[in-house]
C-alpha positions in Angstrom: -23.6 96.2 58.4 -25.6 94.1 55.7 -26.5 90.6 57.5 -28.4 89.2 54.4 -26.8 87.4 51.3 -27.5 89.0 47.7 -30.5 88.2 44.8 -27.1 86.8 42.8 -25.7 85.0 45.8 -29.4 83.6 46.6 -30.0 82.2 43.4 -26.5 80.8 43.7 -27.3 79.6 46.8 -30.5 78.0 45.6 -28.9 76.4 42.4 -25.6 75.1 44.5 -28.4 73.4 46.9 -30.3 72.2 44.0 -27.2 69.9 43.1 -26.5 68.9 46.0 -30.0 67.2 46.8 -30.0 65.7 43.8 -26.7 64.6 42.5 -24.8 64.3 45.6 -26.9 63.3 48.4 -28.5 60.0 47.5 -25.3 58.6 46.7 -23.0 60.0 48.8 -23.2 57.2 51.4 -22.9 54.2 49.3 -19.6 55.7 47.5 -18.2 56.9 50.2 -18.6 53.0 52.0 -17.6 51.7 48.5 -14.4 53.9 48.2 -15.6 54.7 44.8 -14.1 57.9 43.0 -16.7 60.4 42.3 -15.5 61.5 38.5 -19.4 61.5 37.7 -20.0 64.2 40.2 -16.6 66.2 39.3 -17.3 66.0 35.8 -20.6 68.0 36.8 -18.8 70.1 38.8 -16.4 71.0 35.6 -19.6 71.4 33.9 -21.0 74.3 36.5 -17.5 76.2 35.9 -16.2 75.8 39.8 -12.8 74.3 38.8 -12.6 78.3 37.8 -13.9 80.2 41.2 -11.0 81.4 42.0 -10.1 82.2 38.2 -10.2 85.7 36.6 -12.6 85.9 33.7 -10.0 86.8 31.0 -8.7 83.0 31.6 -12.1 81.8 31.3 -12.8 81.6 35.6 -15.6 82.9 37.7 -14.2 84.7 40.0 -16.4 84.6 42.2 -16.4 86.7 44.9 -15.6 85.6 48.6 -19.2 85.1 50.1 -20.4 83.1 47.1 -17.4 80.8 47.6 -17.7 80.2 50.5 -21.5 79.5 49.5 -19.8 76.7 47.4 -18.5 74.7 49.9 -21.2 74.8 52.4 -23.9 73.6 50.3 -21.4 71.1 49.1 -20.1 69.9 52.2 -23.6 70.1 53.2 -24.1 66.6 50.4 -21.0 65.4 51.0 -17.4 66.9 52.3 -15.2 64.6 50.6 -16.3 66.4 47.2 -16.0 69.4 48.9 -12.3 68.9 49.3 -12.0 68.2 45.9 -12.2 71.7 44.9 -10.7 73.1 48.0 -7.0 72.5 47.4 -7.6 73.1 43.6 -9.5 76.7 44.4 -6.4 77.1 46.4 -3.8 76.3 44.3 -5.2 78.3 41.4 -5.5 81.4 43.3 -1.8 81.7 44.4 -1.3 81.4 40.4 -3.3 83.9 39.8 -2.4 86.4 42.1 1.4 85.8 42.3 2.2 83.7 38.9 3.8 85.3 35.6 2.3 86.3 32.7 3.3 82.8 31.3 2.4 80.6 33.8 -1.1 82.5 34.1 -1.5 82.1 29.9 0.0 78.1 30.3 -2.0 76.8 33.5 -5.2 79.0 34.1 -7.6 78.4 31.3 -7.4 75.1 31.7 -7.6 74.8 35.1 -10.4 77.0 35.0 -12.2 74.4 33.0 -11.3 71.1 34.9 -9.4 69.8 32.2 -6.1 70.2 34.4 -6.9 69.7 38.2 -4.3 71.2 41.0 -3.6 70.6 44.2 -1.2 72.4 46.8 2.2 70.4 48.8 2.9 72.3 51.6 2.3 69.1 54.4 5.9 67.2 55.3 5.8 64.3 58.1 7.6 66.7 59.5 6.2 69.7 59.1 2.5 70.5 59.3 1.6 73.6 61.4 4.9 74.7 61.2 5.5 75.8 57.2 9.2 77.2 58.1 10.0 73.9 59.1 9.6 72.1 55.7 12.8 69.5 55.0 12.2 69.4 51.0 15.0 71.4 48.9 15.4 73.0 45.9 18.9 73.5 44.5 19.4 75.7 41.2 21.3 73.9 38.5 21.6 75.9 35.2 17.9 75.9 33.8 16.5 74.0 36.3 15.9 73.3 40.2 16.6 69.4 41.5 13.8 68.8 44.1 14.2 66.4 46.8 11.7 66.0 49.6 8.3 64.2 50.9 5.2 65.4 51.4 2.1 64.2 53.5 -1.5 64.4 52.9 -1.8 66.0 49.8 -5.2 66.0 48.4 -5.4 65.7 44.2 -2.1 64.1 44.4 -3.1 61.8 41.7 -4.2 64.3 39.4 -2.6 67.5 40.1 -1.0 69.3 37.1 0.9 70.8 38.1 1.5 70.6 41.7 2.6 73.9 43.1 5.4 72.7 46.1 6.5 74.5 49.2 10.5 74.2 48.6 13.6 75.2 50.6 15.4 77.5 48.0 18.2 78.9 50.5 18.1 76.3 53.1 20.8 78.4 55.3 18.9 81.8 54.7 17.6 84.0 58.0 14.7 84.6 58.8 13.7 81.6 57.5 10.6 82.4 55.5 13.5 84.1 53.2 15.0 81.1 51.6 11.4 79.6 50.8 9.6 79.4 47.6 6.9 77.6 45.5 7.8 75.4 42.7 4.9 74.4 40.2 5.9 70.6 38.9 4.1 69.5 36.3 2.4 65.7 36.4 4.8 63.1 34.6 7.9 65.0 36.0 10.7 62.0 36.2 11.4 61.7 40.1 8.0 62.5 40.8 6.2 59.6 42.6 3.1 59.1 44.6 4.2 56.4 47.4 0.5 55.9 48.4 -2.8 57.0 49.4 -3.4 57.2 53.4 -6.1 55.6 55.0 -8.4 58.3 56.7 -11.5 58.1 59.3 -13.0 59.8 57.4 -13.0 62.6 54.1 -13.6 59.6 51.6 -13.6 60.6 48.0 -10.8 62.3 47.3 -7.5 60.8 47.6 -4.9 62.2 50.2 -1.5 61.1 49.3 1.9 60.5 50.1 5.0 62.4 47.6 8.4 61.7 47.1 10.2 64.1 45.4 13.6 62.4 43.9 15.7 64.5 42.2 12.6 66.1 40.3 14.3 68.5 37.6 12.0 71.5 37.7 12.4 74.2 34.8 13.2 77.4 36.1 10.3 79.4 34.7 8.1 77.1 37.4 9.4 79.0 40.0 6.1 80.9 41.0 6.2 83.9 40.4 10.0 83.8 39.4 11.4 85.3 42.1 13.0 83.0 44.5 12.1 83.8 48.6 8.7 84.9 48.1 6.7 81.6 49.0 5.8 82.2 52.6 4.2 85.3 51.5 2.7 83.3 48.5 1.2 80.8 50.3 0.4 82.4 53.9 -2.4 84.7 52.3 -3.8 81.8 49.9 -4.1 80.0 53.3 -6.5 82.9 54.7 -8.8 81.5 52.2 -8.2 77.7 52.0 -9.4 78.7 56.2 -12.6 80.5 55.0 -13.2 77.3 52.5 -12.9 75.0 55.7 -15.0 77.0 57.9 -17.8 76.9 55.2 -17.4 73.0 54.8 -17.6 73.0 59.0 -21.1 74.9 58.6 -22.1 72.8 55.9 -21.3 69.7 58.4 -22.7 70.9 61.0 -26.0 72.3 59.2 -26.9 68.5 57.9 -26.2 67.0 61.2 -28.8 69.5 62.8 -31.1 68.9 59.7 -30.9 64.9 60.2 -31.4 65.7 64.0 -34.7 67.9 63.3 -36.0 65.5 60.9 -35.3 62.1 62.7 -36.7 64.0 65.8 -39.6 64.8 64.5 -40.3 60.8 63.2 -39.4 58.6 66.0 -41.4 58.0 68.7 -41.0 57.1 72.1 -43.7 56.8 75.2 -46.5 57.4 72.6 -45.0 60.4 71.0 -42.4 62.3 69.3 -39.5 63.1 70.9 -38.9 66.4 69.7 -41.3 66.8 71.9 -39.5 65.8 75.0 -37.3 68.8 76.6 -33.7 67.1 76.4 -33.9 66.9 72.6 -35.5 70.5 71.9 -32.6 72.4 73.7 -30.3 70.1 71.9 -31.8 71.3 69.3 -31.8 75.3 70.2 -28.1 74.3 70.9 -27.2 73.2 67.5 -29.5 75.6 65.8 -27.8 78.5 67.4 -24.5 77.6 66.9 -25.3 76.5 63.3 -26.2 80.1 62.3 -23.2 82.2 64.3 -21.0 79.9 62.7 -22.6 80.6 59.4 -22.3 84.5 60.2 -18.8 84.4 61.1 -17.9 82.6 58.1 -19.5 85.0 56.1 -17.8 88.0 58.0 -14.5 86.6 57.2 -15.3 86.7 53.6 -16.7 89.5 53.4 -13.3 91.0 55.0 -11.3 89.5 52.2 -13.7 90.5 49.3 -12.9 94.1 50.5 -9.5 93.7 50.1 -8.8 93.4 54.0 -6.2 91.1 56.0 -8.3 88.6 57.4 -6.0 86.4 58.9 -7.6 86.9 62.0 -10.8 86.9 60.5 -10.9 83.9 58.3 -9.0 82.2 61.4 -11.7 82.9 63.9 -14.1 81.4 61.1 -12.3 78.1 61.2 -11.6 77.7 64.7 -15.2 78.3 65.5 -17.2 76.9 62.8 -15.0 73.7 63.3 -15.9 73.2 67.0 -19.6 73.6 66.0 -19.5 70.9 64.0 -17.8 68.3 65.7 -20.5 69.3 68.7 -23.4 68.9 65.9 -22.4 66.1 64.5 -21.9 64.4 68.4 -25.2 65.8 69.6 -27.2 64.3 66.2 -25.7 60.7 66.5 -26.8 60.9 70.3 -30.1 62.2 69.2 -30.3 59.2 66.5 -29.2 56.7 69.4 -28.3 53.4 68.0 -29.5 54.4 64.7 -26.9 57.2 64.9 -24.1 55.2 64.7 -25.4 52.5 61.7 -23.8 53.8 58.1 -27.1 52.9 57.1 -27.6 57.3 58.3 -25.5 59.7 57.7 -24.8 61.2 61.2 -22.3 58.2 61.7 -20.3 59.9 58.1 -20.8 63.1 59.4 -19.3 62.3 62.9 -15.9 61.1 60.9 -15.8 64.4 58.5 -16.0 67.1 61.5 -12.5 66.5 63.1 -10.5 67.3 59.9 -11.9 70.6 60.0 -10.0 71.1 63.5 -6.9 70.1 61.9 -6.9 71.2 58.4 -5.5 74.3 57.2 -3.7 74.9 60.6 -4.9 73.0 63.7 -7.4 75.1 66.2 -5.0 75.8 68.8 -2.2 77.4 66.1 -5.5 79.7 64.8 -5.9 80.7 68.7 -2.5 81.4 69.0 -2.4 83.4 65.7 -6.3 85.2 66.8 -4.3 86.6 70.3 -1.2 87.6 68.8 -3.3 89.8 66.5 -5.3 91.1 69.3 -2.8 91.9 71.5 -0.3 93.8 68.7 -3.2 95.7 68.2 -3.7 95.4 64.4 -6.9 93.9 64.7 -9.7 94.6 67.7 -13.6 93.6 68.7 -16.1 95.6 69.5 
């Protein structure tokens, strides 16, 4: 059992950390407050090849191992979680196309997705279907050489930039069991009837847009059915969400680490009653709890990533990592705010941003309550064990 990163992973982590310190942290607070889209940072991510993290080398991608993939999101989220979100949905979608796409789909899309010339996201969530993906209402009926798609998607990251946008649809609404009637279609940008209705206002997670999308008689060529076979949508999406939950877990670790770092630095600098507040036992206990939980969340996340990298089924592992790490992020951001006192409530300090960003980690890629049920079912069935 090896708890250490490889030399290559350590070097990669160092490169990511230096980039974040130099390019993201100095501008994150101001860009987040102004609502400026982080175009310059995204262009630098393109130059680093990070839009090709989950794309095979034969198509120009990096094909990062799962632990290095987690490192990217942890380090980016230490600087600004919103930037990590720009890569998250893109990487999930690219993984799906690389794993399940036809040869034509891979050739058409992956090379330009790897460079960031194209970007993508994932169209799953609907106003009445979040964690229950089988409850989607978006339909796609075949007419000749096309599918005609009608429906609405919401909370779609990268929607304004996605080309293509993989969209989960019902190709057979009457299928039993329901998952056999669900497919994924790759909707190209500019297709008539595909409309961005609005950007959704958010408490945190600023930077990337989260949009409501309308599909009104959108005609999608049959060759854009992911994998070329109807009824495989859930088999394609669910494994991708395992990777997505590792991404969310790593982002949560990044938020928690940033909160701890800020609290530790401030506690050394802030004085009360003639000495630094870090010398007060009440503050020391908070710092000890934060540090312990952050490291536990990190190890749990890397464990889940390692299991996935080994080709094992990792729904329980990624669920545990995402559930625990997101709760740690929420608690750590709150404790950091308490240690900062009144300044923690000020927009001049980053901890209030961390406090606003953290709750999304408990909601995205399946709510924590849903994940707890997934973990429990896996244990009860005997498919996975602990200890």
